[in-house]
C-alpha positions in Angstrom: 155.3 36.9 362.7 152.1 36.5 360.5 152.0 33.6 357.7 149.8 35.9 355.7 151.3 38.7 354.1 148.8 41.9 353.5 148.9 43.4 350.4 148.4 47.6 351.2 144.7 48.7 351.2 143.0 44.9 351.0 142.2 42.9 354.6 143.1 39.4 354.3 139.7 37.4 355.1 141.5 33.9 355.4 144.4 33.1 357.6 145.6 31.0 355.1 145.4 31.9 351.7 143.5 30.5 349.0 146.0 28.7 346.5 143.6 27.1 344.2 141.9 28.6 341.4 138.2 27.7 339.8 137.2 29.2 337.1 133.3 29.1 335.1 131.7 30.9 332.8 128.2 32.6 333.0 125.8 34.6 330.9 125.0 38.3 331.0 121.9 37.6 333.1 123.7 34.8 335.1 126.4 37.0 335.9 123.6 40.1 336.7 122.3 37.6 339.6 125.7 36.7 340.7 126.4 40.1 341.0 123.2 41.4 342.8 123.9 38.2 345.1 127.4 39.2 345.8 126.3 43.0 346.4 123.4 42.0 349.1 125.8 39.2 351.3 128.8 41.8 351.0 130.8 40.1 348.6 132.7 40.5 345.2 131.1 38.4 342.7 134.3 36.0 343.1 134.0 35.9 347.0 130.3 35.2 346.7 130.5 32.5 344.0 133.8 30.8 346.3 131.6 31.1 349.3 128.5 29.6 347.7 130.3 26.8 346.2 131.6 25.6 349.8 128.8 26.4 351.4 126.9 24.4 348.9 130.0 21.3 348.9 129.4 21.8 353.0 125.7 21.5 353.3 125.1 24.3 354.7 123.7 27.9 353.5 125.4 30.4 350.7 126.1 33.6 352.6 123.5 36.3 352.8 123.1 39.4 354.8 119.4 39.7 354.5 118.7 38.3 357.9 120.8 40.4 359.3 119.6 43.4 357.3 116.2 43.2 357.7 116.7 42.9 361.9 118.8 45.9 361.6 115.7 47.9 359.8 113.3 46.5 362.5 115.7 47.3 365.1 115.7 51.0 363.8 112.5 51.7 363.6 111.7 50.0 367.3 114.8 52.3 368.8 112.9 55.6 367.3 109.4 54.0 368.9 111.5 54.2 372.3 113.0 57.4 371.9 109.3 58.9 370.8 108.2 57.2 374.5 111.0 59.4 376.3 109.2 62.3 374.7 106.0 61.2 375.9 107.7 60.1 379.4 109.1 63.8 379.8 105.9 65.2 379.2 103.6 63.2 381.1 106.4 64.3 384.2 106.3 68.0 383.4 102.3 67.5 383.4 102.9 65.3 386.8 104.7 68.0 388.6 102.4 70.7 387.2 98.9 69.1 388.0 99.2 66.7 390.3 97.7 63.8 388.4 99.2 61.7 385.6 97.6 62.9 381.8 94.9 60.4 380.7 97.0 59.3 377.3 99.7 58.0 380.0 98.4 54.4 379.4 98.7 54.2 375.9 101.9 55.8 375.7 103.2 53.0 378.5 101.1 50.2 375.8 103.1 51.9 372.9 106.5 51.8 374.8 105.6 47.7 375.6 105.4 46.9 371.8 108.4 49.1 370.9 110.2 46.9 373.5 109.0 43.4 372.3 109.9 44.7 368.8 113.4 45.5 370.3 113.6 41.8 371.8 112.7 40.3 368.3 115.1 42.5 366.5 117.7 41.5 368.7 117.5 37.5 369.2 116.7 37.9 364.8 120.3 39.6 365.6 122.0 36.8 367.7 120.9 34.2 365.4 121.9 35.6 362.2 125.5 36.3 363.8 125.3 32.6 365.2 124.5 30.7 361.4 127.2 33.3 360.4 129.9 31.7 363.1 129.1 28.3 362.9 131.8 26.0 361.6 132.2 24.2 358.6 130.8 20.7 358.7 134.2 18.5 359.5 134.6 16.1 357.2 134.5 12.4 358.5 137.9 11.0 359.9 139.0 8.3 357.2 141.9 6.3 358.3 145.2 4.9 356.0 145.2 1.2 354.9 147.6 0.7 357.8 146.3 2.4 360.6 142.3 0.4 360.4 142.5 -1.6 363.4 
């Protein structure tokens, strides 16, 4: 049985419910900045404020999806290039079967493919890096001994 009760239609993000509340006030301009940062990180303004405050307290970076989005855009562009190369390979094979010779443009198509694969490798590495940062555990607080536990 789960200790967390989930309301219908809402996914619980944390295993233990947050039971403390912190409030702050912001100007309209400050709130607009907060809302935009929250939107780009995929969070609500209050959720983003909580995560950013906790990140500052832990000494880590505030939540952001920007590196992931940039890597996804790069990955999609590279994927498009690889698909185009697949079409070129089919055309080259058809020409090779028909004439017995490889088309003159085949070496240029292979060079484009090499660049596309390099971009895919780079984008995949960026995504792995962003995922590792996102999954990094919070910095552990130092252990403190109570006066009776000191040696």
